[in-house]
C-alpha positions, -999 to 999 in steps of 0.1 A, spaced: -368 -343 254 -337 -325 267 -303 -340 258 -280 -348 287 -253 -323 294 -218 -332 281 -196 -348 307 -173 -318 306 -201 -296 319 -212 -319 347 -201 -319 383 -182 -352 388 -188 -367 423 -156 -376 441 -170 -410 450 -204 -425 443 -224 -445 468 -242 -466 442 -243 -470 405 -278 -479 392 -276 -495 357 -310 -492 341 -313 -516 312 -333 -505 281 -342 -540 268 -378 -528 262 -410 -532 282 -396 -550 312 -376 -546 343 -339 -551 348 -317 -531 372 -282 -537 383 -272 -519 415 -234 -518 423 -223 -506 458 -186 -499 463 -170 -519 491 -142 -504 513 -116 -528 499 -123 -515 464 -146 -542 449 -183 -537 442 -213 -555 456 -236 -564 427 -274 -566 432 -296 -576 402 -333 -568 404 -354 -588 379 -344 -594 342 -372 -598 316 -390 -584 287 -427 -586 278 -441 -613 255 -444 -600 220 -410 -581 220 -392 -584 186 -363 -609 188 -363 -611 226 -336 -638 228 -311 -616 210 -316 -585 232 -318 -605 265 -286 -623 257 -269 -589 251 -282 -577 285 -271 -609 302 -236 -608 287 -233 -572 299 -243 -582 334 -217 -609 333 -190 -585 322 -200 -558 347 -200 -582 376 -170 -603 367 -193 -633 365 -205 -630 401 -238 -617 414 -238 -611 451 -276 -608 452 -304 -616 428 -339 -602 437 -370 -614 419 -400 -592 427 -428 -614 413 -437 -641 388 -443 -622 356 -426 -628 322 -415 -592 318 -394 -596 351 -383 -632 346 -379 -640 308 -342 -635 308 -338 -667 328 -357 -688 303 -336 -713 281 -349 -697 249 -335 -663 260 -304 -661 283 -306 -689 308 -272 -703 296 -255 -670 303 -270 -668 338 -261 -704 344 -225 -695 340 -227 -667 366 -222 -673 403 -252 -662 424 -245 -659 461 -280 -651 473 -316 -651 460 -343 -630 476 -380 -637 471 -412 -625 487 -431 -645 513 -457 -653 486 -430 -676 470 -424 -695 502 -431 -732 495 -436 -739 532 -461 -711 538 -497 -725 538 -512 -692 526 -486 -688 499 -492 -723 488 -530 -718 485 -525 -685 466 -503 -703 441 -529 -731 437 -556 -705 431 -533 -687 406 -528 -720 386 -566 -726 386 -573 -692 373 -546 -696 346 -563 -728 335 -598 -713 335 -586 -682 316 -568 -704 290 -600 -724 284 -620 -692 280 -594 -679 255 -596 -712 235 -634 -711 235 -634 -675 223 -610 -684 195 -631 -714 184 -662 -691 182 -643 -667 160 -641 -640 187 -605 -633 178 -603 -598 194 -616 -611 227 -593 -642 225 -564 -618 217 -570 -596 248 -570 -627 271 -538 -640 255 -522 -606 261 -529 -609 298 -519 -645 300 -487 -635 283 -475 -621 316 -469 -658 326 -450 -666 293 -458 -681 260 -469 -715 275 -495 -698 297 -508 -677 268 -509 -707 244 -491 -687 217 -461 -694 195 -437 -669 181 -427 -665 145 -392 -658 158 -392 -690 178 -375 -674 209 -404 -662 231 -397 -691 255 -417 -710 280 -432 -698 312 -425 -680 344 -427 -711 366 -398 -727 347 -376 -696 349 -382 -693 386 -376 -730 392 -342 -726 374 -332 -698 398 -344 -718 429 -323 -747 418 -293 -725 411 -294 -707 445 -313 -716 477 -338 -687 481 -340 -665 511 -376 -656 519 -380 -620 531 -408 -613 555 -428 -582 550 -423 -557 578 -387 -568 584 -355 -549 579 -319 -561 574 -285 -549 563 -273 -554 528 -249 -583 534 -213 -572 529 -220 -536 523 -215 -509 549 -242 -483 555 -271 -498 535 -302 -509 553 -331 -527 535 -367 -523 545 -392 -549 533 -424 -530 526 -444 -555 505 -461 -576 495 -490 -573 519 -496 -600 545 -534 -595 543 -552 -613 514 -577 -584 511 -548 -562 502 -533 -587 478 -564 -592 456 -600 -583 450 -620 -612 463 -655 -625 458 -678 -626 489 -671 -655 511 -698 -682 516 -729 -667 530 -718 -631 525 -731 -626 490 -765 -628 473 -764 -663 459 -801 -668 453 -801 -694 481 -769 -710 470 -733 -706 481 -718 -681 457 -693 -696 434 -659 -681 426 -653 -668 391 -629 -697 385 -654 -723 397 -681 -709 374 -658 -711 344 -649 -747 351 -686 -756 356 -695 -739 323 -669 -759 304 -677 -793 320 -714 -803 326 -702 -832 347 -684 -809 371 -701 -811 406 -704 -774 406 -722 -773 372 -757 -772 386 -748 -744 410 -735 -724 381 -768 -723 363 -785 -689 364 -821 -703 367 -836 -732 386 -847 -763 367 -884 -755 371 -882 -725 348 -857 -738 322 -868 -747 287 -849 -765 260 -847 -747 227 -846 -780 209 -882 -785 220 -894 -751 207 -885 -750 170 -902 -716 163 -883 -700 191 -851 -716 179 -856 -703 144 -863 -668 156 -834 -668 180 -809 -678 152 -824 -656 125 -797 -633 109 -816 -602 117 -817 -612 154 -780 -617 158 -776 -586 178 -799 -601 205 -780 -634 210 -761 -638 242 -745 -672 236 -710 -658 237 -715 -630 262 -704 -651 292 -669 -652 277 -664 -615 285 -660 -627 320 -628 -645 308 -612 -611 304 -621 -601 340 -607 -634 352 -574 -629 333 -572 -593 346 -578 -603 382 -550 -629 378 -526 -603 365 -535 -577 392 -533 -602 420 -498 -613 408 -486 -577 406 -497 -572 441 -474 -599 453 -444 -578 443 -415 -577 467 -411 -540 476 -377 -529 489 -366 -495 502 -328 -492 504 -316 -466 529 -282 -451 524 -265 -440 556 -258 -415 570 -279 -393 547 -309 -416 549 -314 -412 512 -337 -440 499 -338 -461 467 -374 -473 462 -379 -505 442 -415 -514 439 -417 -541 411 -452 -539 398 -469 -533 431 -505 -521 427 -529 -502 449 -534 -528 476 -497 -532 481 -491 -495 483 -519 -489 509 -505 -517 531 -472 -499 537 -486 -475 562 -492 -505 585 -455 -509 592 -431 -493 616 -395 -503 620 -373 -498 650 -337 -494 640 -305 -488 660 -277 -466 648 -248 -452 667 -262 -465 699 -296 -449 696 -330 -462 684 -354 -445 660 -387 -454 645 -391 -454 607 -424 -453 589 -432 -458 552 -440 -421 550 -404 -414 562 -390 -436 536 -410 -420 508 -400 -385 519 -363 -395 517 -367 -413 483 -341 -400 458 -346 -428 432 -380 -443 423 -383 -473 400 -417 -465 386 -442 -492 393 -457 -514 365 -441 -494 337 -460 -462 345 -495 -478 346 -524 -461 363 -528 -487 390 -492 -488 402 -483 -454 415 -506 -440 442 -509 -403 445 -515 -390 481 -501 -422 497 -473 -425 472 -458 -400 448 -469 -369 466 -450 -381 497 -418 -382 477 -407 -346 485 -369 -348 480 -356 -321 456 -331 -348 445 -357 -372 433 -350 -392 401 -373 -417 385 -370 -445 360 -399 -457 338 -390 -491 323 -411 -490 292 -409 -490 254 -439 -469 243 -440 -482 208 -442 -518 220 -468 -508 246 -490 -490 221 -484 -507 188 -478 -543 198 -497 -547 231 -523 -520 225 -518 -506 260 -524 -470 250 -520 -455 285 -486 -470 293 -470 -449 306 -500 -429 318 -494 -393 306 -506 -379 340 -480 -399 359 -452 -389 335 -462 -352 337 -463 -353 375 -429 -370 376 -415 -342 355 -429 -317 379 -415 -334 410 -382 -349 398 -348 -336 391 -344 -361 363 -367 -386 346 -353 -417 328 -373 -438 304 -361 -468 285 -370 -456 250 -361 -419 254 -331 -397 263 -330 -387 300 -349 -355 307 -329 -335 332 -351 -308 348 -325 -295 372 -290 -306 382 -283 -325 414 -248 -321 429 -230 -353 435 -248 -373 408 -242 -380 371 -255 -402 344 -240 -419 314 -256 -436 284 -240 -468 272 -221 -466 239 -232 -502 233 -265 -503 214 -289 -528 199 -315 -525 171 -351 -523 183 -370 -544 158 -407 -547 153 -430 -561 127 -439 -537 99 -474 -526 89 -479 -558 69 -469 -579 100 -449 -601 77 -414 -588 83 -392 -573 110 -378 -538 106 -355 -517 127 -373 -488 143 -343 -473 161 -309 -481 176 -312 -481 214 -286 -476 241 -283 -508 261 -285 -490 294 -281 -458 313 -259 -456 344 -270 -433 372 -243 -425 398 -254 -413 433 
């Protein structure tokens, strides 16, 4: 990767419009945007603050991040934005990480998506479904572990880990992984009354001149939020109402469940108990026939369930486009929005007034004007659309930030395509500069009026060694990179 140019060789802007502080805490999101006010102070906007479950010594690094946020803001956050309820976006607010530091900060406003509105019936039902799926996936993981299917149980635990250690049912050798996302979010709601943003709306950034915020996601249609099973009567249920994946799991675990009979694959008339057919039983359980047995095959569905749960939550991400006047440059913050979220943006048009005239703004307009893109879902394949997304970002001033630690993704989480090489390569073709948490910035071409600075403050990235018995330092990492626009 190219080293950044020395400060003496860079064009220094007379005055920046925003400073974007990209924290490098690991595989997780944490951005601090600071907008200068006319009177000289800054408006500080924090977007998420977390790191993925399985990070070495997460409490230490997240406390360092939180202490820096406190110092940079003078102990006062004008706005906190939480994009969605995943651990790698919320863990910093857990008591085992940096909750006490954030508790000492003043938070003036908290923005959440409509999917977190406790008064919205649809949002309430979606949260209830999410909790049911969490419980079903936990049961499937536990069943797989008891049967010795450790690899399968591990994969389900990885996905459940997006909701924290409690949801995944795991404990940490370091003892500081923390609890769950629900507790972290409850802490924030208690600290500051949330303001629920409605998708399709726009509003000024309070207290800042010349910044307009467009709320592009999450989608308002459930079909865009998640992949759904056919509704009753729409599928091929062999004469029965099709059960949801969650209902089938609960039925399998509990024979007394009212849905248990519906979950059976065959009617009673053709069922035969193996206990009454000893020869068949001996044959079925003979060692040489092990490859034929299907007793545990149903648990593979547990991985599908956990993956659906993860994807559906990502698609509830609050997506914000911040437009800087008068240039109409856009900062695009997408959380972990996946395909359904991205596709829904084209449904919206905004009528805005400026200098006495009105204009219509579309998602395509905002993408064309994007000069900073916080890459979705750490560069995953399902969180940056091509023709309806990245290819519409045509500004020659485009910069992108991928919040990922590749070694953690590959060696700890076994997510070998994070970030996806094709996405990284295309970003390097389109962007003037690409930032990534674990690498030096790659500057493809200079952009007048911008500059970046890497923090002198560092922290040791520590991971378990090959024996998995001890932690070792793999590199010393800059705490953040500042990008001035």
